[in-house]
C-alpha positions in Angstrom: -129.2 73.3 -46.1 -126.1 75.4 -45.4 -122.9 73.9 -44.2 -122.0 74.7 -40.6 -118.7 75.9 -39.1 -117.6 76.5 -35.5 -114.7 78.8 -34.6 -112.6 78.3 -31.5 -110.2 81.1 -30.4 -107.3 81.2 -28.1 -105.3 84.1 -26.8 -105.3 87.9 -27.5 -107.7 90.5 -28.7 -106.1 90.4 -32.1 -107.0 86.7 -32.4 -110.6 87.5 -31.3 -110.9 90.2 -34.0 -109.5 87.9 -36.6 -111.9 85.1 -35.6 -114.8 87.6 -36.1 -113.5 88.5 -39.5 -113.3 84.8 -40.4 -116.8 84.2 -39.1 -118.1 87.1 -41.3 -116.3 85.7 -44.3 -117.9 82.2 -43.7 -121.3 83.8 -43.5 -120.7 85.7 -46.8 -119.8 82.3 -48.3 -123.2 80.8 -47.2 -122.1 79.0 -44.1 -123.9 79.0 -40.8 -121.6 79.8 -37.9 -122.6 77.8 -34.8 -121.5 77.3 -31.2 -118.2 75.3 -30.8 -120.1 73.1 -28.4 -122.2 71.7 -31.3 -121.2 69.2 -33.9 -120.2 71.1 -37.0 -119.2 70.3 -40.6 -116.0 72.3 -40.2 -114.0 73.6 -37.2 -111.5 76.5 -37.3 -109.1 76.6 -34.4 -107.3 80.0 -34.1 -104.3 79.2 -31.9 -101.9 81.0 -29.6 -98.3 80.2 -28.7 -97.4 82.8 -26.0 -96.7 80.0 -23.5 -96.0 76.2 -23.6 -99.4 75.9 -21.9 -101.0 77.7 -24.9 -99.6 75.1 -27.3 -100.8 72.2 -25.1 -104.3 73.7 -24.9 -104.4 74.2 -28.7 -103.7 70.5 -29.1 -106.6 69.7 -26.7 -109.0 71.9 -28.7 -108.1 70.1 -31.9 -108.7 66.7 -30.4 -111.9 67.8 -28.7 -113.6 69.0 -31.9 -112.7 65.7 -33.6 -114.4 63.8 -30.8 -117.6 65.9 -31.4 -117.6 65.0 -35.1 -114.9 62.7 -36.4 -115.9 63.4 -40.0 -115.6 67.2 -39.6 -113.0 69.2 -41.5 -110.5 70.6 -39.1 -108.6 73.8 -40.1 -105.9 75.2 -37.8 -104.5 78.7 -38.0 -102.9 81.3 -35.7 -99.6 81.6 -33.9 -99.1 77.9 -32.9 -99.8 76.9 -36.5 -97.3 79.5 -37.8 -94.5 78.8 -35.2 -94.6 75.0 -35.1 -96.4 73.8 -38.2 -94.8 70.4 -37.8 -96.2 69.8 -34.3 -99.7 70.7 -35.5 -99.4 68.5 -38.6 -98.6 65.5 -36.3 -102.0 65.7 -34.6 -104.3 63.2 -36.3 -107.4 64.5 -38.1 -106.1 68.0 -39.1 -107.0 68.8 -42.7 -105.6 72.3 -43.3 -102.9 74.5 -41.6 -102.4 78.1 -42.6 -100.2 80.9 -41.3 -100.9 84.3 -39.8 -100.7 86.1 -43.1 -103.6 84.3 -44.7 -106.2 83.5 -42.1 -109.2 84.2 -44.3 -108.0 81.3 -46.6 -109.7 78.9 -44.2 -113.0 79.7 -45.9 -112.0 78.6 -49.4 -110.1 75.7 -47.9 -113.2 74.5 -46.0 -115.4 74.7 -49.1 -112.8 72.7 -51.1 -112.3 70.1 -48.4 -116.0 69.6 -47.7 -116.5 68.9 -51.4 -113.6 66.5 -51.6 -113.5 64.8 -48.1 -111.0 64.6 -45.3 -107.3 64.5 -46.2 -105.0 61.7 -45.2 -102.4 64.4 -44.4 -103.0 68.1 -43.8 -102.7 70.7 -46.6 -100.0 73.2 -45.5 -100.3 76.9 -46.4 -97.6 78.5 -44.1 -95.1 80.9 -45.5 -92.1 82.9 -44.1 -93.5 86.2 -42.8 -90.4 88.3 -43.6 -92.1 89.8 -46.6 -95.8 89.4 -45.6 -98.2 92.2 -46.2 -101.1 93.2 -43.8 -103.9 90.8 -44.6 -107.0 92.9 -45.5 -109.7 92.3 -42.9 -112.8 94.3 -41.8 -115.6 93.5 -39.5 -119.1 94.9 -39.3 -120.4 93.0 -36.2 -119.6 93.4 -32.6 -120.3 91.8 -29.2 -122.9 93.8 -27.2 -121.4 97.2 -26.8 -117.7 97.3 -28.0 -115.7 96.2 -31.0 -112.0 95.4 -31.3 -110.4 96.8 -34.4 -107.1 95.4 -35.5 -104.8 98.2 -36.6 -101.4 96.4 -36.7 -99.8 93.0 -37.0 -96.3 91.9 -36.1 -93.6 92.9 -33.6 -89.9 93.8 -34.0 -89.0 94.4 -30.4 -87.3 91.0 -30.0 -87.8 90.6 -26.3 -85.6 87.8 -25.0 -88.5 85.7 -23.7 -91.0 86.1 -26.5 -91.9 83.7 -29.4 -94.5 86.0 -30.9 -92.2 87.9 -33.4 -91.4 84.6 -35.0 -95.1 83.8 -35.2 -96.3 87.2 -36.3 -93.5 88.6 -38.3 -92.5 92.2 -39.0 -94.7 95.2 -38.3 -97.5 95.7 -40.8 -100.0 98.5 -40.3 -103.6 98.8 -41.6 -103.7 102.1 -43.6 -105.2 105.1 -41.7 -108.1 105.5 -44.1 -109.1 101.9 -43.8 -109.1 102.0 -40.0 -111.2 105.1 -40.0 -113.7 103.6 -42.5 -114.0 100.5 -40.4 -114.6 102.5 -37.2 -117.2 104.6 -39.0 -119.1 101.5 -40.1 -119.1 100.0 -36.6 -120.3 103.3 -35.1 -123.0 103.6 -37.7 -124.1 100.1 -36.7 -124.6 101.1 -33.1 -121.2 100.4 -31.6 -120.7 102.5 -28.5 -117.0 101.8 -28.0 -114.1 100.8 -30.2 -110.8 99.3 -29.0 -107.8 99.8 -31.3 -105.5 96.8 -30.9 -102.5 95.1 -32.5 -99.7 92.7 -31.7 -97.6 95.7 -30.8 -100.1 98.6 -31.0 -97.4 101.3 -30.4 -95.7 100.3 -33.6 -98.6 101.3 -35.8 -97.4 103.4 -38.7 -93.6 102.7 -38.6 -93.9 100.9 -41.9 -96.1 103.7 -43.5 -93.5 106.5 -43.7 -94.1 109.5 -41.4 -97.3 108.2 -39.7 -97.5 107.5 -36.0 -100.0 106.1 -33.6 -101.1 109.5 -32.4 -101.9 110.6 -35.9 -104.2 107.6 -36.2 -105.8 108.3 -32.8 -106.6 111.9 -33.8 -108.2 110.7 -37.1 -110.4 108.1 -35.3 -111.3 110.6 -32.6 -113.0 112.7 -35.3 -115.4 110.0 -36.2 -119.0 111.3 -36.1 -121.0 109.5 -33.4 -118.0 107.9 -31.7 -118.6 107.7 -27.9 -115.5 105.9 -26.6 -112.2 104.9 -28.0 -109.8 102.6 -26.1 -106.2 101.4 -26.8 -104.6 98.0 -26.7 -101.4 97.4 -24.8 -98.8 100.2 -25.0 -95.0 99.9 -24.9 -93.7 102.5 -22.4 -91.2 104.2 -24.8 -94.2 105.4 -26.9 -95.3 107.8 -24.2 -93.2 110.9 -24.9 -94.2 114.4 -23.7 -95.6 115.2 -27.1 -97.5 111.9 -27.3 -99.1 112.5 -23.9 -99.9 116.1 -24.7 -101.7 115.2 -27.9 -103.4 112.3 -26.2 -104.8 114.6 -23.6 -106.4 116.7 -26.2 -108.5 113.9 -27.7 -112.3 114.1 -27.1 -113.4 110.5 -27.0 -110.4 108.6 -25.6 -111.3 106.5 -22.6 -108.8 107.4 -19.8 -107.6 103.8 -19.3 -104.2 102.6 -20.4 -102.7 99.1 -20.4 -98.9 99.2 -20.2 -96.7 96.3 -21.1 -94.3 96.8 -18.2 -93.1 93.2 -17.5 -90.8 94.0 -14.5 -90.1 96.7 -12.0 -86.4 95.9 -12.0 -84.2 97.7 -14.5 -81.7 94.8 -14.3 -84.4 92.3 -15.3 -85.7 94.6 -18.0 -82.3 94.8 -19.5 -82.0 91.0 -19.5 -85.4 90.8 -21.1 -84.1 93.1 -23.9 -86.8 95.6 -23.1 -85.8 99.1 -24.3 -86.5 101.1 -21.1 -85.6 101.1 -17.4 -88.1 100.8 -14.6 -87.6 104.5 -14.0 -88.5 105.4 -17.6 -91.6 103.2 -17.4 -92.7 105.0 -14.2 -92.0 108.4 -15.9 -94.2 107.3 -18.8 -97.0 106.4 -16.5 -96.8 109.7 -14.7 -96.8 111.6 -18.0 -100.1 110.0 -18.8 -101.5 110.7 -15.4 -100.6 114.4 -15.8 -102.0 114.7 -19.3 -105.2 112.6 -19.0 -107.3 113.5 -15.9 -108.9 110.5 -14.1 -106.7 108.0 -15.9 -106.5 104.4 -14.6 -103.8 101.9 -15.5 -103.5 98.2 -15.9 -100.3 96.3 -16.7 -98.6 93.0 -17.5 -95.8 91.5 -15.4 -93.6 88.4 -15.8 -92.2 86.8 -12.7 -89.4 84.3 -12.5 -87.4 85.5 -15.5 -84.0 83.8 -15.6 -81.6 85.6 -13.2 -84.4 87.3 -11.3 -83.4 87.3 -7.6 -85.3 88.3 -4.4 -84.0 91.9 -4.6 -85.2 92.2 -8.2 -88.6 90.9 -7.3 -88.8 93.3 -4.4 -88.2 96.1 -6.9 -91.2 94.9 -8.9 -93.4 94.8 -5.7 -92.4 98.4 -5.0 -93.0 99.5 -8.6 -96.6 98.1 -8.5 -97.1 99.7 -5.1 -96.0 103.1 -6.3 -97.8 102.9 -9.6 -101.1 101.9 -8.0 -102.4 99.9 -10.9 -106.1 99.3 -11.1 -105.3 95.7 -12.2 -102.2 93.7 -13.1 -101.9 90.5 -15.1 -99.2 88.3 -13.7 -97.5 85.6 -15.8 -94.8 83.1 -14.6 -92.0 83.0 -17.1 -92.4 80.2 -19.6 -89.4 78.8 -21.5 -90.0 79.0 -25.2 -87.9 77.1 -27.8 -85.9 79.4 -30.0 -85.9 82.4 -27.7 -82.8 84.0 -26.1 -84.1 83.5 -22.6 -84.5 79.8 -23.1 -80.7 79.5 -23.0 -79.9 81.9 -20.2 -78.4 80.7 -17.0 -80.3 81.2 -13.7 -83.5 79.5 -14.7 -85.9 79.9 -11.8 -87.5 76.8 -10.1 -91.3 76.4 -10.6 -92.0 76.7 -6.8 -90.3 80.1 -6.6 -92.1 81.3 -9.7 -95.4 80.3 -8.2 -94.6 82.0 -4.8 -93.6 85.2 -6.6 -96.7 85.1 -8.7 -98.9 84.7 -5.7 -97.2 87.6 -3.9 -97.4 89.9 -6.8 -101.1 89.1 -7.5 -101.8 89.9 -3.8 -100.0 93.2 -4.0 -102.0 94.0 -7.2 -105.3 93.3 -5.4 -104.3 95.6 -2.6 -103.7 98.4 -5.1 -107.0 97.7 -6.9 -109.0 98.1 -3.7 -107.3 101.4 -3.0 -108.1 102.6 -6.6 -111.7 101.6 -6.2 -112.0 103.3 -2.8 -110.4 106.5 -4.3 -113.1 106.4 -7.1 -115.8 106.9 -4.4 -114.4 110.4 -4.0 -116.0 111.3 -7.4 -119.2 109.2 -7.2 -121.0 110.6 -10.2 -120.1 108.5 -13.3 -121.4 107.3 -16.7 -121.4 103.5 -17.0 -121.6 101.6 -20.3 -123.7 98.5 -19.5 -122.4 95.2 -20.9 -124.1 92.2 -19.3 -127.2 91.4 -17.1 -127.7 88.4 -14.9 -129.6 87.6 -11.7 -130.8 91.1 -11.1 -127.4 92.8 -11.6 -126.2 94.8 -14.6 -122.4 95.0 -15.1 -120.5 97.6 -17.0 -117.5 99.9 -17.0 -116.8 103.6 -16.5 -114.7 105.3 -19.1 -111.5 104.7 -17.0 -112.4 101.0 -16.7 -113.8 100.8 -13.2 -116.0 97.7 -13.1 -119.5 98.6 -11.7 -122.4 96.5 -10.6 -125.9 98.0 -10.5 -128.8 96.1 -8.9 -131.8 96.3 -11.3 -134.7 94.4 -12.7 -134.2 95.8 -16.2 -132.3 93.3 -18.5 -130.7 96.0 -20.6 -127.3 96.4 -22.1 -125.6 98.8 -24.5 -126.9 101.8 -22.6 -124.6 104.6 -21.3 -126.3 105.6 -18.0 -125.6 108.0 -15.1 -124.9 106.3 -11.8 -123.8 107.2 -8.3 -121.0 105.0 -6.9 -121.9 103.7 -3.4 -119.3 101.2 -2.1 -116.6 98.7 -2.9 -117.5 95.0 -2.8 -115.8 91.9 -4.3 -113.2 93.7 -6.4 -115.7 96.0 -8.0 -117.9 99.0 -7.3 -121.6 99.0 -6.4 -123.7 101.8 -7.8 -127.3 103.0 -8.0 -129.1 104.9 -10.8 -128.4 108.6 -10.6 -132.1 109.2 -11.5 -134.9 107.3 -13.1 -134.2 108.5 -16.6 -132.1 106.6 -19.1 -129.6 109.1 -20.6 -127.2 108.9 -23.4 -123.9 110.7 -23.2 
């Protein structure tokens, strides 16, 4: 009978990709990968450390799996494991801790530990990432309709609030040929949509000589059978006139862009050590809107950064209003040990951060409704179905409009023509354009 392993994942799309690569490596070694809700012989916890809350939840996950099977081998990796190894090592029952440059080592470690038994103290395999190489990973499986493909690791932007550079290290890029080969394999396996993602996606290629992200996108765009290609979060300075022009010429790029904006106040952006002003971020967005017809935008924002006053926050509200984002993700500033921002004066009280977060989320929802209502002006769309439940199929258009379609057919993975009818509950309601299922 094969040994069982369950994998629990926190955080970003990169972590999700890496957990899938870990799962496939376990399967290749003869393990059965099972649901984390079941007792397993081994558990892998792939952690995040973007906020203090992330660290706390990582500890909860570690303790939870031990309550499911006290004799199980517990292996911890990811950003919390890399950034605060000592804190993870203090949690009783942890058997193995490894860093972000060697995540696949959990497979060999699990085999060894299952043969020898639990450790009285965890084995540590965490190194300085200053000279780390890109860890070779490749996936062949995907969830339903889309696959995330990790193209880059690390970040060197050194934003004042962020602990991730210390947890992920310098920029390391997956070679262009390897990315293309991975995408080709996924498409050949029936994947309809690939999402190219990284810790700092815009930095792909800066360690490879004269390569840049747009070169990679043009190469992936030429993949036979590819239907849609999406991008992970983009840093606004990437979006030059040349980049936008070449982006607009791609055949399979989904016209949806996620921008890492963080604030609509130039003063706050400077304090954050972001390398652009609010005006430059808006100009980048407008370049993309001009170059890519029908583009929609989502974005990240942080409220309550040290020194942010009411006037600064009002600038962010106006920025969101002018940009008319389809959706925004709002985070309250979280003080992280070892970051520049942790020692800045003007730390904002929790109550003010909560109030600003609530106000910005509300402004974002108003913008979302307007974008959805505007979409009704061009009602004929193609929707990639992703889920089905209770007589409703859910999916997204190429520009990431969420669409619900009443139907009694429990299908997913189909790219179908629809007619948008109305806005309801933060998404669009649509009907079949005709009775025929069509591929793009």
